[in-house]
VOGU-3710 file (C-alpha; in Angstrom, 3 decimals, decimal comma):
1> mnkatvlvad> 17,911/45,619/-7,858  15,301/45,979/-5,085  15,630/43,823/-2,015  12,959/41,186/-1,434  10,680/41,948/1,515  9,949/39,252/4,081  6,809/39,592/6,235  7,190/37,886/9,627  4,282/37,228/11,995  4,809/35,636/15,415
11> ddaairtvln> 3,518/36,554/18,855  6,873/35,581/20,392  9,065/38,692/20,517  12,260/36,648/20,750  11,491/34,776/17,529  10,618/38,033/15,745  13,962/39,501/16,825  15,992/36,448/15,777  14,317/36,248/12,365  14,592/40,017/11,817
21> qalsragydv> 18,337/39,974/12,491  19,087/36,814/10,499  17,024/37,810/7,453  18,422/41,339/7,473  21,983/39,962/7,515  21,001/37,770/4,561  20,128/40,898/2,585  16,333/41,069/2,896  14,033/43,872/3,998  12,066/42,571/6,965
31> rvtsnaatlw> 8,749/43,678/8,491  7,579/42,016/11,679  4,252/41,888/13,485  2,772/40,013/16,428  -0,720/39,491/14,985  -2,584/38,143/11,969  -4,610/41,307/11,358  -1,545/43,387/10,543  -0,103/40,599/8,424  -3,331/40,402/6,415
41> rwisagegdi> -3,395/44,176/5,947  0,116/44,088/4,476  -0,681/41,122/2,221  -3,969/42,546/0,939  -2,173/45,818/0,155  0,259/43,884/-2,079  3,230/44,249/0,246  5,893/41,600/0,813  7,466/38,964/-1,427  7,301/36,089/1,054
51> vitdvvmpde> 5,579/35,408/4,391  6,854/33,601/7,488  4,096/33,051/10,024  3,420/31,137/13,198  0,263/28,999/13,228  -1,190/30,148/16,543  -1,483/33,910/16,968  -3,608/35,963/19,397  -6,267/37,027/16,903  -6,380/34,318/14,226
61> nafdllprvk> -5,008/30,900/13,356  -2,721/30,949/10,317  -4,557/27,947/8,861  -7,704/30,097/8,718  -5,766/32,953/7,147  -3,955/30,878/4,520  -6,949/30,253/2,166  -7,588/34,016/1,975  -3,913/34,648/1,263  -3,801/32,036/-1,507
71> karpdlpvlv> -6,988/33,420/-3,055  -5,796/37,034/-2,963  -2,169/36,367/-3,907  -1,726/32,783/-5,134  1,958/33,287/-6,018  2,958/34,568/-2,577  5,035/31,867/-0,800  3,995/31,295/2,827  6,275/29,508/5,293  4,434/28,154/8,323
81> msaqntfmta> 6,075/27,615/11,723  4,485/25,731/14,602  5,319/24,394/18,031  2,337/22,036/17,628  4,543/19,792/15,542  2,298/16,832/14,749  1,628/14,961/11,516  -1,701/16,783/11,146  0,009/20,177/11,441  2,276/19,328/8,522
91> ikasergaye> -0,649/18,007/6,483  -2,853/21,039/7,207  -0,023/23,351/6,189  0,268/21,525/2,872  -3,498/21,321/2,321  -3,972/25,036/3,010  -1,313/25,934/0,437  1,802/26,659/2,522  5,068/26,618/0,583  6,875/24,934/3,478
101> ylpkpfdlte> 6,270/23,843/7,070  8,942/24,110/9,751  8,485/22,762/13,289  9,740/24,814/16,204  12,507/25,010/17,214  13,682/25,475/13,637  17,168/25,600/12,167  17,944/29,209/11,231  20,290/28,241/8,384  17,609/25,994/6,917
111> miaivgrals> 15,048/28,785/7,236  17,251/31,221/5,279  17,878/28,579/2,608  14,145/27,920/2,208  13,429/31,641/1,890  16,034/31,902/-0,867  14,633/28,886/-2,693  11,047/30,114/-2,433  11,950/33,526/-3,820  13,990/32,152/-6,708
121> epkkipndae> 11,527/29,392/-7,634  8,083/30,561/-6,518  5,468/27,830/-6,520  1,750/28,065/-6,743  0,282/25,262/-4,706  -3,423/24,627/-5,413  -5,810/24,671/-2,518  -8,312/22,106/-3,683  -9,122/20,438/-0,382  -11,697/22,416/1,566
131> edlsegmplv> -12,880/19,712/3,947  -11,634/19,764/7,486  -9,216/16,973/8,303  -9,977/14,457/10,994  -8,446/15,078/14,381  -7,437/11,404/14,557  -3,708/10,922/14,158  -2,653/8,349/11,561  0,961/8,796/12,696  2,042/9,627/16,230
141> grsaamqeiy> 5,162/11,387/17,484  6,673/14,857/17,840  10,380/13,952/17,717  12,715/15,601/15,216  12,984/12,291/13,330  9,213/12,137/12,858  9,016/15,815/11,904  11,151/15,102/8,863  8,850/12,189/7,942  5,811/14,486/8,187
151> rvlarlmqtd> 7,426/17,122/6,002  8,330/14,629/3,278  4,827/13,150/3,304  3,230/16,592/3,132  5,246/17,351/-0,025  4,230/14,035/-1,610  0,480/14,137/-0,878  -0,532/15,746/-4,171  1,900/13,783/-6,351  1,994/10,283/-7,848
161> ltlmitgesg> 5,720/9,784/-7,289  6,743/6,226/-6,440  7,914/5,910/-2,835  10,298/3,377/-1,291  9,873/3,062/2,490  12,672/1,340/4,362  13,161/0,618/8,035  13,291/-2,142/10,593  10,357/-4,472/11,111  7,653/-2,881/13,238
171> tgkelvaral> 8,458/0,771/12,456  5,100/1,398/10,754  5,807/1,239/7,040  2,235/0,315/6,102  0,865/3,072/8,367  2,958/5,610/6,465  1,742/4,246/3,134  -1,878/4,451/4,321  -1,419/8,016/5,554  0,048/9,006/2,189
181> hdygkrrngp> -3,006/7,505/0,476  -5,700/8,681/2,903  -4,550/12,329/2,831  -3,418/12,456/-0,800  -5,182/13,061/-4,080  -6,005/9,354/-4,473  -7,909/9,202/-1,196  -11,177/8,350/-2,990  -9,594/5,320/-4,654  -8,798/1,945/-3,061
191> fvainmaaip> -5,766/1,214/-0,908  -4,559/-2,334/-1,589  -1,680/-3,969/0,299  0,186/-7,157/-0,534  3,002/-8,751/1,479  5,451/-10,539/-0,813  6,841/-12,656/2,007  3,394/-14,031/2,883  2,561/-15,412/-0,581  4,025/-18,569/-2,157
201> rdlieselfg> 6,577/-17,460/-4,738  4,884/-19,321/-7,584  1,611/-17,457/-6,924  2,932/-13,894/-6,654  2,493/-13,045/-10,343  -1,098/-14,283/-10,270  -1,762/-12,321/-7,065  -0,357/-9,126/-8,549  -1,598/-9,247/-12,124  -4,503/-11,713/-12,029
211> hekgaftgaq> -4,917/-14,756/-14,235  -7,120/-16,089/-16,999  -9,190/-19,258/-16,840  -6,964/-22,256/-17,531  -3,725/-20,283/-17,135  -2,421/-22,982/-14,789  -3,645/-26,018/-12,906  -6,457/-24,961/-10,613  -7,276/-21,732/-12,475  -10,941/-22,584/-13,025
221> srssgrfeqa> -12,043/-19,014/-13,709  -10,619/-15,578/-14,376  -9,311/-13,828/-11,265  -8,429/-10,164/-10,823  -5,045/-9,215/-9,383  -4,020/-6,532/-6,942  -3,233/-4,056/-9,729  -6,788/-4,305/-10,997  -8,190/-4,050/-7,464  -6,101/-0,928/-6,773
231> eggtlfldei> -7,069/0,870/-10,000  -7,280/4,611/-9,367  -5,747/4,233/-5,927  -2,575/3,059/-4,208  -0,869/-0,333/-4,300  1,391/-1,026/-1,315  4,039/-3,666/-2,045  5,383/-4,759/1,335  8,586/-6,804/1,700  9,451/-6,017/-1,931
241> gdmpmdaqtr> 12,857/-7,645/-1,428  11,155/-11,069/-1,337  9,678/-10,708/-4,837  10,969/-13,416/-7,228  12,863/-12,379/-10,355  10,087/-13,196/-12,854  7,636/-11,008/-10,958  10,273/-8,257/-10,738  10,529/-8,233/-14,531  6,742/-7,920/-14,874
251> llrvlqqgey> 6,633/-5,124/-12,300  9,396/-3,235/-14,095  7,291/-3,273/-17,282  4,363/-1,762/-15,375  6,552/1,042/-14,052  8,120/1,692/-17,463  5,088/1,363/-19,722  2,075/1,718/-17,415  0,559/-1,597/-18,516  0,577/-5,309/-17,694
261> ttvggrtpir> -0,883/-8,601/-18,867  -2,625/-11,168/-16,708  -1,065/-14,610/-16,277  -2,193/-16,508/-19,342  -3,473/-13,335/-20,981  -2,358/-11,686/-24,208  -3,977/-8,251/-24,186  -2,042/-5,477/-22,384  -4,079/-3,696/-19,685  -3,436/-0,010/-18,948
271> tdvrivaatn> -3,160/0,793/-15,275  -3,467/3,936/-13,155  -2,016/3,003/-9,782  0,392/4,723/-7,430  3,101/2,339/-6,211  4,450/2,496/-2,659  7,045/-0,180/-1,871  8,561/-1,147/1,462  11,306/-3,399/2,768  13,312/-4,087/5,913
281> kelktsinqg> 16,138/-5,515/3,803  19,183/-3,757/2,380  18,299/-3,969/-1,312  21,776/-2,896/-2,446  23,072/-6,121/-0,901  20,340/-8,106/-2,664  21,344/-6,451/-5,954  24,995/-7,463/-5,447  23,852/-11,019/-4,725  21,812/-11,127/-7,926
291> lfredlyyrl> 18,515/-11,375/-6,037  17,040/-8,010/-6,991  17,042/-6,097/-10,273  19,041/-2,880/-10,123  16,849/-1,189/-12,764  13,728/-2,037/-10,755  15,354/-0,667/-7,593  15,901/2,733/-9,199  12,356/2,755/-10,583  10,945/2,118/-7,110
301> nvvplrlppl> 13,381/4,312/-5,219  12,227/7,595/-6,807  11,581/9,036/-3,340  13,364/7,129/-0,537  11,953/7,395/2,978  13,699/5,667/5,875  11,632/5,256/9,039  13,577/5,619/12,295  13,607/2,746/14,816  11,761/3,471/18,044
311> rdraedipdl> 15,020/3,578/20,018  16,020/6,638/17,961  12,833/8,516/18,860  12,286/7,394/22,430  10,781/10,783/23,304  7,704/9,724/21,301  6,989/6,757/23,597  4,602/8,586/25,996  2,482/9,819/23,067  2,477/6,338/21,539
321> vrhfnieaek> 1,485/4,704/24,829  -1,415/7,123/25,259  -2,482/6,452/21,668  -2,428/2,670/22,167  -4,343/3,107/25,433  -7,107/4,918/23,560  -7,201/2,166/20,928  -7,400/-0,514/23,643  -10,253/1,355/25,332  -12,202/1,321/22,060
331> eglqakrfen> -11,953/-2,468/22,141  -13,522/-2,679/25,579  -10,337/-2,765/27,652  -9,721/-0,402/30,543  -7,448/2,549/29,771  -4,418/2,928/32,040  -2,346/5,843/33,269  1,434/5,486/33,481  3,499/7,261/36,102  6,401/9,359/34,842
341> saydqlkqyp> 9,048/6,960/36,130  7,314/4,183/34,171  7,673/6,255/31,007  11,356/6,757/31,832  11,823/2,987/32,002  10,046/2,491/28,693  12,373/5,051/27,090  15,431/3,102/28,270  14,325/-0,183/26,704  15,751/-0,784/23,160
351> wpgnvrelen> 12,451/-2,062/21,622  13,936/-4,416/19,010  10,403/-4,960/17,646  9,910/-1,178/17,441  6,428/0,402/17,556  4,680/-2,929/16,988  6,395/-4,370/20,054  5,421/-1,330/22,131  1,804/-1,669/21,002  1,706/-5,334/22,035
361> fvrritalyp> 3,357/-4,419/25,339  0,674/-1,797/26,102  -2,084/-4,230/25,127  -0,672/-6,868/27,460  -0,479/-4,468/30,399  -3,963/-3,134/29,646  -5,364/-6,655/29,543  -3,564/-8,265/32,465  -3,454/-5,567/35,163  -6,643/-4,412/36,939
371> qdfitseive> -5,009/-1,253/38,348  -5,860/2,107/36,800  -2,351/3,424/37,462  0,674/1,613/36,039  3,745/1,966/38,249  7,406/1,658/37,408  7,461/-1,676/39,287  4,850/-3,131/36,928  6,705/-1,865/33,880  10,014/-3,223/35,196
381> aelrtesgkd> 8,495/-6,678/35,725  6,881/-6,726/32,273  10,054/-5,527/30,585  11,901/-8,456/32,153  9,302/-10,715/30,549  9,597/-8,770/27,278  13,362/-9,146/27,065  13,804/-12,418/28,945  16,291/-10,684/31,231  15,515/-12,555/34,424
391> qdsplgnmtg> 18,346/-12,680/36,900  19,171/-16,354/36,332  17,843/-16,513/32,808  19,877/-18,406/30,219  17,803/-16,516/27,604  18,861/-13,171/28,931  19,320/-11,203/25,719  16,703/-12,692/23,390  15,394/-10,059/20,980  12,840/-9,924/18,214
401> svtiaqaved> 15,458/-8,997/15,609  16,610/-12,618/15,077  14,892/-15,990/14,886  14,092/-17,841/18,115  16,573/-20,588/17,216  19,354/-18,040/16,670  18,472/-16,226/19,889  18,517/-19,446/21,913  21,855/-20,505/20,416  23,478/-17,090/20,994
411> nmrryfsefg> 22,165/-16,743/24,539  23,055/-20,300/25,532  26,607/-19,727/24,310  26,847/-16,563/26,444  25,199/-18,333/29,372  27,722/-21,183/29,367  30,638/-18,787/28,938  29,702/-17,113/32,242  30,574/-20,356/34,086  34,006/-20,712/32,487
421> edlpppglyh> 35,244/-24,280/32,982  32,345/-25,112/35,318  28,871/-26,245/34,337  25,618/-24,399/35,154  23,250/-25,814/37,809  21,293/-28,981/36,883  17,798/-28,714/35,351  18,762/-26,400/32,478  16,548/-28,150/29,915  13,329/-27,634/31,880
431> rvleeveypl> 14,286/-24,064/32,899  14,773/-23,098/29,242  11,494/-24,743/28,224  9,616/-22,882/30,964  11,096/-19,552/29,877  9,990/-20,160/26,301  6,565/-21,487/27,326  5,654/-18,611/29,640  5,725/-15,761/27,052  4,211/-18,091/24,443
441> vlaaltathg> 1,208/-18,959/26,617  0,883/-15,353/27,786  0,912/-14,065/24,198  -1,792/-16,558/23,170  -4,035/-15,595/26,099  -3,506/-11,877/25,398  -4,299/-12,301/21,705  -7,531/-14,187/22,522  -8,517/-11,815/25,366  -8,262/-14,617/27,925
451> nqikaaellg> -10,409/-17,128/26,040  -8,703/-20,414/26,957  -10,530/-22,447/24,312  -9,308/-20,163/21,529  -5,834/-19,926/23,085  -5,593/-23,726/23,193  -6,595/-23,908/19,521  -4,050/-21,224/18,670  -1,276/-23,136/20,433  -2,408/-26,537/19,167
461> lnrntlrkki> -2,860/-27,841/22,708  -5,597/-29,694/24,532  -7,582/-27,310/26,740  -6,754/-29,306/29,889  -3,070/-29,241/28,946  -3,226/-25,459/28,578  -4,959/-25,116/31,962  -2,197/-27,149/33,609  0,513/-25,017/31,965  -1,235/-21,807/33,078
471> rdlgvsvyrs> -1,271/-23,140/36,632  2,286/-24,519/36,624  3,824/-21,459/34,929  1,865/-18,970/37,029  0,418/-17,130/34,043  -2,159/-14,462/34,982  -5,407/-15,006/33,072  -7,375/-11,983/31,891  -10,994/-12,394/30,850  -12,263/-9,782/28,409
481> prta> -15,913/-8,607/28,768  -16,408/-10,055/25,288  -15,330/-13,551/26,367  -16,563/-13,657/29,967
//
């Protein structure tokens, strides 16, 4: 039996040597080159059973070469490597017809395994997307944790498989669902999102499936549901763990039979919708408690995707901060530059609210500080505000992962325990109120871009009362160009 031949193209001599040795030990014939021209000559001559190529080479980008390869030899598997390991790199590799994408540095054992799989089960991946993808990044980060997310999404783009996204609050579950839709085969259809936790439980079925006139009190006319609105596209079911049992049963029928009935309706309606579900709950626990259907769980969990918390990919924080700076600048705010030591401090913070908390943090700094350059001192001061970790603060360890009431109770218990048999200094009640009021007022002013009238309405306060609190608490007021 003839050995399979692996064609390797990379301008890095060390990588060529490592791959040559490892593939040869695995029993393959290996041919290596440092340029795309030689690789194309071999391929067009019918040589090689599989290709491993870097994206950036001296004479041609592999993404430009790939369409020619797939046209000339559609069954030839091509593995793409890249040090430019972004979400768009993974998507471009998939769109151009690559069998697999591996970010550098890659795992050699994994590489050998992929080569074996590609040779034993060759796949022909259609190249039906000729348009150039936008340079805008729907997902940001180059960490190993995010690389795996990109690779999974790239494999799913041209499928209709149901996806279950799990992860802590603020990790970007809806962003992932949108990226899957916007770069997948349903991109020309609608993307419809519904948050189960934000809708009264007795209205969820009507929201999802629509209702007929007279179906219930107040139903004065027929109303379409989210399934109808998402026809031909993607329906994102956020906080799926909060769906009531009756609605779960209806949803299970849709997944099993591809049809549903409106509330009050009798005629089944066929549906063509891709389902992406998300939750920050542990659904196995909900199943054991009788709160979630096990059969529905397995229908939704066809492809599980767990998003990492920000603390597990802290190396992505500088890229995320720069991204949020750009977004803030588009809204009329002044972009900031962070010194390296400031980034180091941001990487040390646990970010219990994850990427959403970081985004709000960057917005606050962008809005409240006139300086172009953000120092470590500024970041340190704002992180104290973010976490409540002031030196004498009885709210020292408040986080966004629990309710405010729970956080206050837990931190007060720890605060009192520090004094043993003694009591803390007098004035505790007012000190605690001030610590709660300061971030609350600051958040309202940041959200309204310094508009005190809107901030007062948001807080439910009289404008004069808000002015007095701003003065007494020492809150810095930022006035946006839009509200000045």
